DOFIRO-109628 format. One record per residue (C-alpha): residue number from 1; z, y, x. Coordinates in pm, 1 decimal. Each point is the difference from the previous one (the first is absolute). Layout:
N
REC i Z Y X
REC NUM Z Y X
...
***
This chain:
428
REC i Z Y X
REC 1 -1073.7 -751.6 -2665.1
REC 2 366.1 81.5 54.8
REC 3 83.4 40.7 368.4
REC 4 358.0 24.3 123.5
REC 5 42.9 117.5 359.6
REC 6 338.4 -64.4 162.2
REC 7 125.8 157.3 323.4
REC 8 246.9 -255.0 136.3
REC 9 133.6 198.4 297.4
REC 10 372.8 69.6 -31.9
REC 11 83.6 68.0 363.3
REC 12 89.7 344.4 125.6
REC 13 6.7 105.5 361.4
REC 14 309.0 186.5 114.9
REC 15 -26.8 198.3 322.7
REC 16 345.5 146.8 55.3
REC 17 -10.8 294.8 -240.4
REC 18 -351.6 -62.2 -131.4
REC 19 -68.5 -232.4 -290.2
REC 20 -362.2 -95.4 -51.6
REC 21 -108.4 -184.6 -312.6
REC 22 -379.0 -26.1 7.6
REC 23 -195.5 60.3 -316.4
REC 24 -235.3 -292.0 -89.4
REC 25 -309.8 206.1 66.5
REC 26 -226.7 -299.8 55.5
REC 27 72.8 -131.8 -346.9
REC 28 -63.4 344.4 -146.8
REC 29 -341.8 2.1 165.6
REC 30 -70.2 -348.9 -138.6
REC 31 80.3 130.4 -347.1
REC 32 -240.5 286.7 58.4
REC 33 -285.7 -244.8 62.0
REC 34 35.4 -169.5 -340.7
REC 35 -237.0 110.1 -274.2
REC 36 221.9 161.1 -267.9
REC 37 -263.8 -70.5 -266.4
REC 38 21.2 -374.4 69.4
REC 39 361.3 -47.4 104.9
REC 40 336.2 122.1 -120.3
REC 41 223.4 33.7 303.5
REC 42 377.3 23.4 40.1
REC 43 193.4 32.6 324.2
REC 44 349.2 -130.1 71.5
REC 45 177.8 118.5 313.2
REC 46 304.9 -202.4 103.2
REC 47 126.4 233.8 273.3
REC 48 271.8 165.9 -206.4
REC 49 65.9 -282.4 -249.5
REC 50 360.9 -105.1 -64.2
REC 51 -116.9 -332.5 -147.1
REC 52 -349.7 -55.2 136.4
REC 53 -51.4 -345.8 -150.4
REC 54 117.4 127.0 -336.9
REC 55 -244.7 289.5 26.4
REC 56 -283.1 -241.3 85.2
REC 57 80.9 -226.4 -293.9
REC 58 11.4 293.4 -241.4
REC 59 -326.7 146.4 129.6
REC 60 -182.3 -332.1 -28.9
REC 61 130.0 -75.7 -348.0
REC 62 -62.3 352.1 -131.1
REC 63 -343.7 48.9 157.7
REC 64 -136.5 -357.8 -17.9
REC 65 -228.1 41.2 304.3
REC 66 -309.8 -208.2 62.5
REC 67 9.4 82.1 372.5
REC 68 301.1 73.5 219.6
REC 69 -47.1 155.5 344.9
REC 70 281.1 -14.6 256.4
REC 71 -2.4 227.5 303.0
REC 72 171.3 -101.2 325.5
REC 73 39.8 297.7 230.5
REC 74 188.6 -165.6 289.0
REC 75 90.8 -351.3 109.3
REC 76 352.0 120.5 75.0
REC 77 205.9 310.3 66.8
REC 78 -105.1 13.1 367.1
REC 79 356.7 -20.7 127.8
REC 80 89.3 -248.9 270.9
REC 81 373.2 63.1 -34.5
REC 82 8.0 -33.1 -378.8
REC 83 -317.9 -191.0 -94.3
REC 84 -81.6 -31.0 -369.4
REC 85 -312.8 -170.3 -127.1
REC 86 -154.0 161.5 -307.5
REC 87 -195.5 -307.5 -105.1
REC 88 279.4 -177.6 -192.8
REC 89 6.9 282.8 -253.5
REC 90 -376.6 -25.1 -49.6
REC 91 29.6 -375.5 -46.9
REC 92 281.8 48.8 -252.7
REC 93 -219.6 240.4 -195.6
REC 94 -297.4 -236.5 17.8
REC 95 203.6 -296.2 -124.9
REC 96 147.8 206.3 -282.8
REC 97 -337.6 131.6 -115.3
REC 98 -145.4 -351.3 2.6
REC 99 291.1 -134.9 -204.8
REC 100 -52.8 248.2 -284.9
REC 101 -369.8 86.6 12.9
REC 102 -346.1 -153.7 31.2
REC 103 -124.1 303.1 192.8
REC 104 -201.4 -43.2 318.2
REC 105 224.1 100.6 292.2
REC 106 -154.7 177.8 298.0
REC 107 172.4 95.0 327.0
REC 108 -117.2 247.9 258.8
REC 109 106.9 284.4 222.7
REC 110 26.4 70.3 375.6
REC 111 254.0 -277.0 63.9
REC 112 -202.8 -258.0 -188.4
REC 113 -303.8 81.7 214.1
REC 114 187.7 -73.4 323.0
REC 115 77.0 -362.4 -92.7
REC 116 -202.3 -63.3 -315.1
REC 117 5.4 -380.3 -1.3
REC 118 370.9 -18.3 77.9
REC 119 90.2 268.4 -254.8
REC 120 -216.1 -165.0 -264.6
REC 121 161.1 -337.8 62.6
REC 122 353.7 142.4 -8.1
REC 123 -33.7 231.5 -300.1
REC 124 -227.3 -220.4 -210.3
REC 125 -227.0 244.1 -187.4
REC 126 -326.7 -104.3 -162.4
REC 127 -204.5 230.4 222.8
REC 128 59.5 207.0 311.5
REC 129 -196.9 302.3 121.5
REC 130 -22.3 105.4 364.9
REC 131 -88.4 337.8 143.4
REC 132 -35.2 318.7 -200.9
REC 133 -32.9 -179.2 -328.9
REC 134 -98.3 282.9 -235.7
REC 135 -355.5 -113.8 -63.0
REC 136 83.6 -372.1 8.4
REC 137 289.1 33.3 -244.2
REC 138 -206.9 212.1 -236.3
REC 139 -289.5 -248.5 15.1
REC 140 244.6 -286.5 -53.5
REC 141 141.3 166.1 -312.2
REC 142 -350.7 62.5 -135.9
REC 143 -104.4 -361.6 54.9
REC 144 316.1 -140.8 -152.9
REC 145 -58.9 216.6 -305.1
REC 146 -353.5 -135.1 -33.3
REC 147 105.9 -356.1 74.3
REC 148 -226.1 -12.6 307.4
REC 149 69.2 -179.5 326.0
REC 150 160.3 217.9 263.9
REC 151 30.2 -232.9 297.5
REC 152 -295.2 152.4 185.0
REC 153 166.1 341.4 20.0
REC 154 78.1 121.4 354.7
REC 155 353.1 -7.8 134.5
REC 156 133.4 -264.7 -239.6
REC 157 252.1 -275.2 66.4
REC 158 35.8 -285.2 -247.2
REC 159 66.4 -370.7 -19.9
REC 160 -293.5 -235.5 -50.6
REC 161 16.1 -377.2 19.8
REC 162 359.2 18.6 115.8
REC 163 -88.0 222.0 297.3
REC 164 40.4 374.5 46.3
REC 165 -340.5 168.3 29.9
REC 166 -88.7 349.9 122.8
REC 167 -319.5 194.5 -57.3
REC 168 -133.8 241.3 258.2
REC 169 168.4 335.4 -16.5
REC 170 -205.6 310.2 -64.7
REC 171 40.7 314.6 206.8
REC 172 122.5 318.4 -156.7
REC 173 -263.6 208.7 -174.9
REC 174 150.2 330.5 101.4
REC 175 2.9 108.0 -364.2
REC 176 343.1 54.0 -148.3
REC 177 75.9 51.0 -365.6
REC 178 300.7 215.8 -92.2
REC 179 328.2 -191.6 -26.1
REC 180 173.1 -41.5 -331.8
REC 181 347.3 139.9 61.8
REC 182 105.4 88.0 -352.1
REC 183 199.2 -320.1 -56.5
REC 184 213.3 46.4 313.6
REC 185 329.1 189.4 31.7
REC 186 -149.9 273.4 215.2
REC 187 303.0 229.4 -1.9
REC 188 221.7 -278.4 127.4
REC 189 -247.9 -97.5 269.8
REC 190 -32.9 360.3 111.7
REC 191 376.6 6.3 52.1
REC 192 24.4 -348.9 156.7
REC 193 -270.5 19.2 262.3
REC 194 -230.5 217.2 202.2
REC 195 -210.0 111.7 -297.0
REC 196 -266.7 -136.8 -231.2
REC 197 -257.7 -180.0 212.2
REC 198 -357.0 122.0 26.3
REC 199 -240.6 -197.5 217.1
REC 200 -193.8 220.4 241.2
REC 201 -165.1 -287.5 183.3
REC 202 -107.9 -321.9 -161.9
REC 203 74.0 -316.6 188.4
REC 204 -219.2 -300.8 63.1
REC 205 89.8 -365.7 -13.1
REC 206 374.4 -37.9 70.5
REC 207 -55.5 -355.6 111.1
REC 208 -249.4 117.9 261.4
REC 209 269.6 207.2 159.9
REC 210 242.9 -287.8 52.8
REC 211 177.4 51.1 322.7
REC 212 -80.2 370.1 15.4
REC 213 275.5 251.4 35.3
REC 214 -98.8 175.5 -320.5
REC 215 -36.7 323.8 192.8
REC 216 -368.3 -19.6 88.5
REC 217 -179.8 285.2 -179.2
REC 218 -333.0 -153.5 94.1
REC 219 61.2 -254.3 -275.7
REC 220 6.4 268.4 -260.0
REC 221 -266.9 187.2 -185.2
REC 222 42.3 359.5 -101.6
REC 223 -6.4 100.8 -363.4
REC 224 -186.0 325.6 -66.0
REC 225 241.2 289.6 24.7
REC 226 -104.7 153.4 -330.0
REC 227 45.0 -334.7 -175.2
REC 228 360.9 -19.4 118.7
REC 229 70.6 364.6 -83.7
REC 230 -144.1 -49.7 -348.8
REC 231 224.8 -304.4 -50.7
REC 232 305.9 199.1 105.6
REC 233 -101.2 289.9 -225.0
REC 234 -37.4 -239.4 -293.2
REC 235 339.2 -161.4 61.7
REC 236 157.2 342.4 42.8
REC 237 -149.4 139.0 -319.5
REC 238 5.2 -308.6 -223.5
REC 239 332.9 -154.8 101.1
REC 240 181.3 294.3 154.9
REC 241 40.7 -171.7 337.7
REC 242 101.1 221.2 291.2
REC 243 96.8 -242.6 279.0
REC 244 -254.3 -230.6 162.8
REC 245 -34.4 -240.2 288.9
REC 246 -343.9 -7.6 158.1
REC 247 -56.4 -362.2 97.4
REC 248 -164.3 -31.1 338.5
REC 249 147.2 -174.2 300.5
REC 250 -152.2 275.3 206.6
REC 251 -31.2 318.6 -206.0
REC 252 -82.6 192.3 318.1
REC 253 -296.2 -222.0 94.2
REC 254 -260.3 132.9 22.4
REC 255 163.1 340.0 59.7
REC 256 -288.9 210.8 -129.6
REC 257 12.2 -185.3 -331.7
REC 258 377.9 44.2 -22.1
REC 259 -30.8 373.2 65.1
REC 260 -275.1 35.6 -259.1
REC 261 210.7 -189.9 -251.8
REC 262 297.8 229.0 57.8
REC 263 -220.1 307.8 -30.7
REC 264 -137.7 -132.0 -330.1
REC 265 355.6 -35.7 -132.6
REC 266 81.0 353.8 114.5
REC 267 -314.0 142.4 -161.9
REC 268 65.3 -186.1 -325.1
REC 269 358.8 131.4 -13.6
REC 270 136.3 -293.1 -201.8
REC 271 358.9 79.1 101.1
REC 272 93.3 -358.0 79.0
REC 273 229.8 -164.8 251.7
REC 274 -130.9 -298.0 189.8
REC 275 85.2 -245.7 275.8
REC 276 -211.3 -226.4 216.6
REC 277 -10.3 -208.6 318.4
REC 278 -126.0 104.0 342.9
REC 279 -104.7 -209.5 296.3
REC 280 104.8 130.2 343.8
REC 281 -334.3 133.0 111.1
REC 282 -261.0 255.2 -108.0
REC 283 260.2 253.9 -102.2
REC 284 36.3 366.6 93.2
REC 285 185.2 315.2 -105.8
REC 286 -284.8 111.4 -224.0
REC 287 17.6 -319.3 -205.6
REC 288 379.2 10.2 -33.2
REC 289 -22.1 362.9 -111.1
REC 290 -267.3 -78.1 -257.3
REC 291 201.2 -294.8 -131.6
REC 292 307.4 219.4 -39.0
REC 293 -199.5 275.9 -173.8
REC 294 -161.3 -257.0 -231.1
REC 295 339.3 -118.8 -126.6
REC 296 87.9 -291.9 227.9
REC 297 375.9 -58.5 0.2
REC 298 41.0 -316.2 208.2
REC 299 -207.2 -216.7 230.4
REC 300 57.9 -358.6 106.5
REC 301 -98.4 -40.4 363.0
REC 302 -110.9 -358.5 35.7
REC 303 88.9 -225.4 287.5
REC 304 -310.9 -141.2 164.3
REC 305 122.8 -357.9 7.3
REC 306 -168.9 -215.3 259.5
REC 307 60.3 -362.3 78.5
REC 308 40.7 44.5 372.9
REC 309 188.5 255.1 205.2
REC 310 -150.7 149.3 309.9
REC 311 245.2 252.7 149.2
REC 312 -271.3 249.8 80.1
REC 313 -161.1 -32.4 -341.6
REC 314 339.1 31.9 -168.0
REC 315 67.6 323.1 187.5
REC 316 -330.6 142.6 -119.2
REC 317 66.5 -99.3 -362.1
REC 318 352.0 143.5 2.3
REC 319 -128.4 324.5 153.4
REC 320 -255.6 24.2 -281.5
REC 321 270.2 -51.2 -260.6
REC 322 223.5 254.9 170.7
REC 323 -277.9 258.0 -8.7
REC 324 -48.6 -45.1 -374.1
REC 325 377.2 16.9 -60.5
REC 326 19.3 323.2 199.5
REC 327 -290.1 148.9 -195.1
REC 328 178.2 -81.7 -326.1
REC 329 325.2 151.4 127.7
REC 330 -176.4 316.9 115.3
REC 331 -181.7 23.5 -334.2
REC 332 317.9 -59.0 -203.7
REC 333 -150.9 -312.6 -154.6
REC 334 262.7 -275.2 -59.9
REC 335 -92.7 -347.4 117.1
REC 336 118.4 -357.1 20.8
REC 337 -83.6 -229.6 286.7
REC 338 10.7 -373.1 67.0
REC 339 26.5 -226.1 301.1
REC 340 -43.1 -376.0 13.2
REC 341 206.2 -208.0 240.2
REC 342 -59.2 -357.2 108.1
REC 343 -379.8 -22.0 24.7
REC 344 -147.6 -236.7 258.9
REC 345 65.2 142.6 344.7
REC 346 313.3 191.7 -103.5
REC 347 258.8 39.9 277.5
REC 348 322.2 191.9 58.0
REC 349 -208.5 266.3 168.7
REC 350 -240.6 45.5 -294.3
REC 351 291.5 0.8 -245.5
REC 352 163.8 280.0 198.3
REC 353 -328.5 194.6 12.4
REC 354 -12.0 -1.0 -378.9
REC 355 364.8 97.1 -33.2
REC 356 -47.2 292.8 240.1
REC 357 -289.9 115.7 -217.3
REC 358 209.7 -25.0 -315.8
REC 359 289.9 191.5 155.7
REC 360 -232.7 289.8 81.8
REC 361 -137.4 65.4 -347.3
REC 362 151.8 130.1 -323.8
REC 363 -145.3 -191.3 -295.4
REC 364 135.9 -13.0 -351.7
REC 365 31.1 -376.8 51.9
REC 366 -88.5 -234.5 284.9
REC 367 -62.0 -357.2 -109.2
REC 368 60.8 -259.4 272.5
REC 369 -174.0 -320.5 -105.0
REC 370 105.3 -326.8 162.6
REC 371 -281.4 -250.3 42.9
REC 372 -359.5 -22.2 -118.0
REC 373 -83.5 -161.7 -332.6
REC 374 -220.1 -293.6 95.4
REC 375 -326.2 -42.4 -190.3
REC 376 -289.2 -241.9 40.8
REC 377 -214.0 81.7 301.6
REC 378 227.6 263.7 153.7
REC 379 76.3 7.1 370.9
REC 380 370.9 -21.8 -73.5
REC 381 -61.8 -322.1 -193.5
REC 382 -203.2 -139.7 287.6
REC 383 272.7 100.0 244.3
REC 384 265.5 -167.2 -212.7
REC 385 -191.6 -325.7 29.2
REC 386 -27.8 48.8 376.2
REC 387 377.0 50.6 5.6
REC 388 39.2 -344.4 -155.0
REC 389 48.4 87.9 -367.5
REC 390 -156.7 -259.0 -228.8
REC 391 -130.6 109.6 -339.4
REC 392 -310.8 8.9 -215.0
REC 393 -161.5 321.8 -116.9
REC 394 108.6 -97.8 -349.6
REC 395 363.5 30.0 108.8
REC 396 -55.9 373.6 47.1
REC 397 14.1 51.4 -374.5
REC 398 374.9 30.5 62.1
REC 399 143.7 293.5 200.1
REC 400 -65.2 -101.9 359.8
REC 401 45.8 232.1 295.7
REC 402 -79.5 -19.1 368.7
REC 403 252.6 127.2 256.3
REC 404 -77.3 -30.1 369.5
REC 405 212.5 -260.8 172.6
REC 406 100.4 250.9 268.4
REC 407 190.3 218.7 -251.2
REC 408 74.3 -234.1 -289.9
REC 409 365.5 -68.7 89.7
REC 410 115.7 361.0 21.1
REC 411 -247.9 240.3 -159.2
REC 412 159.8 19.2 -346.6
REC 413 352.4 70.2 125.5
REC 414 -133.4 249.8 251.5
REC 415 -198.8 197.6 -256.7
REC 416 283.0 -2.1 -251.5
REC 417 235.3 129.7 267.9
REC 418 -242.0 279.1 87.6
REC 419 -49.5 86.1 -366.8
REC 420 375.5 38.3 -32.7
REC 421 -30.3 311.7 214.2
REC 422 -306.3 129.4 -183.0
REC 423 54.6 39.5 -376.7
REC 424 -371.9 59.1 -63.0
REC 425 -93.8 -339.9 144.2
REC 426 -45.6 -299.5 -227.6
REC 427 -23.5 -353.5 143.4
REC 428 -205.3 -230.8 -216.9
***
């Protein structure tokens, strides 16, 4: 069976002087799950395309796929000030493929899993897959090749009897097959982002984490250190890659694992540069030193976004972030940092607390995010309804942000004014 995998993301994130164009790692992992003895697989990445629809048409006509998989990384660009939905491009691609091919069209990816029914209805594929879809997509391809029914597979979304139906989603197995990166422009991605992504923790059901901040390491499961090191060694030797991004919302949690991982990189002496993300806790000088010695060149210090502001709790969280920033500065490890403004409970006083924190650190970039992207089941969504906003969860397929009523009328102008005096600050 001929399988064409298309990465539809074309949005880049610009943070002042940092441009980040994320490599479609999820799709590369999906490709790695397909049996090469049963399926011939091609990948088409639209990130750098000058004429993306023309590229899709050519790929479909030249390759004549039996199955087309579309990956949706994000619902939108995450910007409240300049919101851009990514779904119209995916729908354009879907409609084009259907107009020139009889291939079965499948959609999946992290964004699809957040609002699977709504995304399925809007985009119009034949099948959708929720969660970490490696096994399900591979099984789907095998069954389509054999002509067998596939509608009992876990994590599927499809239309039956005029209604959209979902099967129960399976949990991640914890087994990861190596990603297929050969068809991607790796040199360009290495230059246009934070490095080639390598997953160090595998994630469970994205839909189960609706409403979570995304910074809860307890939702993650550690990959064996040697498994990750072996993957990096393979990518280094086979593809010549030197710059990596270790994907983990909390690389430093648990700290003993992070230290052991760094020591393994030092002992292996792969001579790579890498970046990652830290959460503002469970960090000490020893870890920062090990990270630096192991080749770390930049860390993203995540903002622990919460849906309610307690002044005392905010002070504690900002102190934790300040400690990590200071450790990075002392250890000569560059870092970026983010702060979210406008969560439920935000006041002039809490805004000023955050600004004082930002004025007292020296990051490469500070990203000041206005509002919280509302998702089904989140506290910000519930608060928006309490504030009198009327909408269905299905409406959240479009970029929709919550900003506390107490700051809504002035927060954007205030932050932009402050950023005018701080060239490293970016208001988004």
